[in-house]
Residue, then its C-alpha position, 0 to 999 in steps of 0.5 A: x499500499x502506498x502511503x505519504x511519507x512518515x513524518x520526520x517529527x510531528x508537533x507535540x500536544x500543547x501542554x496548555x491546551x490539550x485535554x487532560x486525558x490526551x496521554x492515554x492510549x487510543x479508545x479500546x474499539x478493539x485491537x484492529x482499530x489500534x492498527x487502523x489508528x496508526x494510519x493516521x500518523x502519516x502526514x507531512x512534517x511540513x504541515x505548517x509551511x507558508x502556503x507559497x512554500x509548501x510542496x504541491x501536494x498533488x504530486x505527492x503519492x496517493x493513499x491507495x483505495x482498494x476496489x473492495x469498499x470494505x477493505x481498510x473500513x473500520x465500522x467502529x470508526x465510522x460510528x464517530x459520524x454524528x449525523x446531527x442535523x443541528x450540528x453548525x460545523x457540518x455541511x450535507x444531509x444528516x442522512x447522507x450515505x457517506x460521511x467525511x470527518x475532517x480533524x484540521x487546524x487553521x494554522x496547518x498549511x496543508x489543511x488550507x490547501x485541502x479547503x481551497x483546492x479539494x473540499x469545494x470540488x467535493x461539495x460540488x460533486x458529492x454534498x450537493x447531490x445528497x451523497x456526502x455529509x462533511x463534518x469538521x472537528x477542531x484539532x488545534x495542535x499548534x499553540x495559542x493561536x490555533x486555539x483562538x481559530x478553533x474557538x473562533x470557528x465554533x463561535x461563528x457557527x453559533x450565528x450560523x457563519x462557520x463555513x464562511x469563517x472557514x473560508x476566510x481563515x483558509x484564504x490565501x495568505x490568511x494563515x500568515x497573518x496570525x490568529x491573535x484575537x483581534x485577527x480572529x475578530x476581523x475574520x469573523x466580520x469578514x465571515x458575515x458574523x452579525x453580532x461581534x460582541x456575542x462572538x467575542x463572548x462565545x470565543x472565550x466562553x466555557x461551551x467553546x472551550x469544551x467543544x474544541x477540547x471534545x474534538x481534539x480528544x476524539x482526534x487523539x483518542x483514534x491515534x491522530x497526531x497531525x493534520x489534516x486527518x480524515x475518516x470516510x465512513x470509517x476509512x482512515x485517510x491522512x494528509x492532503x491527498x490528491x483529489x482522486x483519493x477522496x473521490x475513490x474512497x467517497x465512491x467506494x463508500x457509497x456503493x458499499x452503503x448502497x449495497x448494505x441498504x445503509x443511508x437514506x441520502x437521495x441523489x436526486x435532491x437538489x442543493x438547497x436540501x442537500x447543504x444544511 
């Protein structure tokens, strides 16, 4: 199986912001899940490189996706999909046959590349026809500014502007400007958040901190140590892989769901019904 090159180093969990239980072993879903979780340890050690210096990931070796839709898929990981119709940090039908869970950091250069180059194509091709749902998980691992951006994203979501904040924070050059609180507030304004006073209160509130800690703990618990990391119906994929890697995994998952009679997403639904 072809996989991305193992990192020379991976970012350590921040002592000041990491969840208290982040040092524990992966959650016991079964021995096979520990093996699966190891797949998420593969990501570029240059994940935080500036956008203009990050290597072209389109030339990176693609993660191999088997023709067998069940190969490399771990049902217990698939259960991490929340499928909550009220999830402010998700897009797509709650009953879509395929769920992509994305663990990412706004300071991660490759996360930004995925957000700009790959994710819009997946939304256009699969979310809008009801096949795919994307669920975001905040996974801030690069210090205080990562934490600020993560809580800012959550706070923007409380006013239904998460994806607009996501786009602003991942725009070309945004990462280089940093994510201090003033900058995060400016991104919220750019994203169209109407009540900035509420936004700033939410940013520093306990619900935001708890929500981010919960997402980060989930990522650590399945073995993710770097960003971006993904699960597609329980299939781990690490790094900003080429578009075809995600397309193959999504189509394999959709075919498996169809065969198994799972998921009630209807490819005939229009874009307005497909995107929450």
